[in-house]
Structures are given as structure tokens and as C-alpha cells.
C-alpha positions as CSV (number, residue, x, y, z in Angstrom):
1,M,34.6,216.9,-18.6
2,S,34.4,215.9,-21.4
3,A,36.0,212.0,-23.1
4,V,38.4,213.8,-25.2
5,L,40.0,215.8,-22.4
6,W,39.6,213.0,-20.2
7,R,41.6,210.6,-22.7
8,I,44.1,213.4,-22.7
9,T,44.4,214.4,-18.6
10,L,45.0,210.4,-18.7
11,L,47.7,210.3,-21.4
12,C,49.6,212.9,-19.4
13,V,49.2,210.6,-16.1
14,L,50.4,207.9,-18.3
15,L,53.6,209.6,-19.6
16,Q,54.3,211.2,-16.9
17,A,54.4,207.7,-14.4
18,T,56.6,206.5,-17.7
19,H,58.6,208.8,-17.1
20,V,59.7,208.2,-13.7
21,L,59.8,204.2,-13.8
22,S,62.0,205.1,-17.1
23,E,64.3,207.5,-14.5
24,Y,64.3,205.4,-11.6
25,F,65.1,201.9,-13.7
26,D,66.8,203.1,-16.6
27,N,70.4,203.9,-15.3
28,E,73.2,201.3,-15.8
29,H,73.0,199.7,-12.5
30,A,68.8,198.9,-12.6
31,Q,69.1,198.1,-16.2
32,R,71.7,195.1,-15.2
33,C,69.6,194.5,-12.5
34,R,66.4,194.0,-14.3
35,E,68.0,191.9,-16.8
36,E,69.3,189.6,-13.9
37,N,65.8,189.8,-12.6
38,K,64.2,189.3,-15.8
39,V,62.0,192.5,-15.1
40,E,60.6,194.6,-18.1
41,I,59.7,198.5,-17.2
42,S,56.1,197.6,-18.5
43,D,56.3,195.2,-15.5
44,L,57.3,198.5,-12.7
45,E,53.8,200.3,-13.4
46,G,51.8,200.5,-10.5
47,V,55.1,200.3,-7.7
48,F,55.3,204.1,-7.0
49,D,52.3,206.9,-5.5
50,E,52.4,210.6,-6.9
51,N,54.7,210.6,-3.7
52,D,57.3,208.4,-5.4
53,I,56.4,205.9,-2.3
54,V,56.7,202.4,-3.5
55,V,52.9,201.3,-3.1
56,R,52.9,198.0,-5.2
57,S,56.2,195.4,-4.7
58,D,56.8,191.6,-4.7
59,S,59.2,189.5,-4.6
60,R,60.8,190.4,-7.7
61,L,60.6,194.4,-7.5
62,H,62.8,193.1,-3.8
63,A,65.1,191.4,-5.4
64,L,65.5,194.6,-7.9
65,M,66.0,197.0,-5.2
66,L,68.4,195.3,-3.3
67,C,70.4,194.7,-6.9
68,M,70.7,198.0,-7.4
69,Y,71.6,199.2,-4.1
70,Q,73.9,196.8,-3.8
71,R,74.9,197.8,-7.5
72,Q,75.4,201.4,-5.9
73,N,78.0,200.7,-3.1
74,L,75.2,201.6,-1.0
75,I,75.0,197.6,0.3
76,K,77.7,195.6,1.3
77,D,77.3,192.2,3.4
78,G,73.6,192.7,3.9
79,K,74.2,196.2,6.1
80,Y,74.1,199.4,4.9
81,V,76.9,201.5,3.9
82,R,75.8,204.2,5.9
83,D,78.4,207.2,4.6
84,A,77.6,205.7,1.1
85,V,73.2,206.0,2.0
86,I,74.0,209.6,3.6
87,K,76.3,211.0,0.8
88,H,73.1,209.6,-1.9
89,I,70.4,211.1,0.1
90,A,72.1,214.7,0.2
91,E,72.6,214.6,-3.3
92,R,69.0,215.0,-3.6
93,P,69.9,217.5,-2.1
94,T,69.1,217.6,1.1
95,P,71.4,219.0,4.2
96,I,73.9,216.6,5.4
97,D,72.8,217.0,9.2
98,V,69.1,215.9,7.7
99,A,70.3,213.1,5.5
100,E,72.2,211.4,8.6
101,K,68.9,212.3,10.9
102,V,66.4,210.6,8.6
103,F,68.9,207.7,8.1
104,D,69.3,206.8,11.6
105,K,65.2,207.2,12.3
106,C,64.5,204.7,9.0
107,R,67.0,202.5,9.3
108,T,66.4,198.8,11.1
109,E,69.1,198.2,13.7
110,D,71.0,195.0,12.7
111,E,69.5,193.3,10.9
112,E,70.0,191.4,7.4
113,V,69.2,194.2,4.6
114,T,66.7,192.6,2.4
115,G,64.6,194.1,-1.0
116,E,61.7,195.1,1.3
117,I,64.2,196.4,4.4
118,A,65.1,198.5,1.5
119,I,62.1,199.2,0.2
120,N,60.6,200.4,3.9
121,L,63.7,202.3,4.3
122,R,63.4,204.3,0.8
123,N,60.1,205.2,1.6
124,C,60.8,206.3,5.4
125,L,63.6,208.1,3.6
126,I,61.2,210.0,1.2
127,K,58.2,210.8,3.7
128,E,61.3,212.2,6.9
129,I,62.4,214.0,4.0
130,G,58.8,215.1,2.7
131,E,58.0,216.5,6.3
132,Y,61.5,217.9,6.4
133,F,61.3,220.5,3.8
134,A,57.4,220.9,4.4
135,S,58.5,222.4,7.9
136,V,61.2,224.8,6.0
137,K,58.7,226.1,3.9
138,G,56.2,226.4,6.1
139,S,58.7,228.3,8.9
140,E,59.8,230.2,5.6
141,S,56.3,231.8,4.9
142,N,55.9,232.5,8.7
143,D,59.5,234.5,8.5
144,T,58.1,236.2,5.4
145,R,54.3,237.1,7.3
146,N,56.3,238.4,10.3
147,H,58.5,240.9,8.7
């Protein structure tokens, strides 16, 4: 690959990563939490992989994510607010029954929610929902071939 093409490709990847970061961490809740925890958008580069899984975290990210989830009323008094989390998942869009199943599979039982636990839940939800949609897509392509 030529040096120019390689640089253009790298620039596109960086722009996409910046877009994902700004989309996730630049809403009202995230901005307040970033200010409270003294976290800049540039500090968050490399946090997500290509599948939106958190792959790099530290105590500052833990505090930021916990703050964001508390401000979104997904966590209250150290516990997940089940109905709020399921509604949040279903807005992505995921069928409500799937949202309930993946939340129940991924959440920790009776443990106070910390930033690290919240990140682990988020990663688990993304993986499980991805697997659900992959299985739906697979069964749809099988149905198409059978007709």
C-alpha cells in the first residue's frame, strides 16, 4: 500500500474513532461527568474496540462511566434500576424480551455497582446483543435459502 493511501486510511480510522468517542461521551450527562472527573475526550482515545467494547479502562474511566449511568438513572443507591436499564437497551433498538434476557444474564447479583462492574455489564450486553442479532441474521438467511 502506498504511503499516501496508508495515511488516508489511518486518517479515516482516526476520524471514525473520534466520532464514536464524541457521540458517546459528548452528551449532556457525559459532559458533566467528564468535567467532574477531569477527563478530556482526548484521554478516551483507544477506550473502545471496533465492536464498541471497552478495551482500555482505569479508575478515571470507571468513575466517568459510573457517573454517566447514575445521571441517566440507570444506577441508583449502588444498584441497577432494572426497568430503566432494560428501556435503555431497548432504545438501541433491541426487542424488549431480548433486553430483559441479556440484562439478567449479564448483571451481577446483589453487588454494589462500581464503575468497573458497570463497564463489564456494558461489554457483556454488547456481546450478547451482537450474538442475538447475528443469530437472527443467520436464521433469516437460512429461511431465504429454504424458500
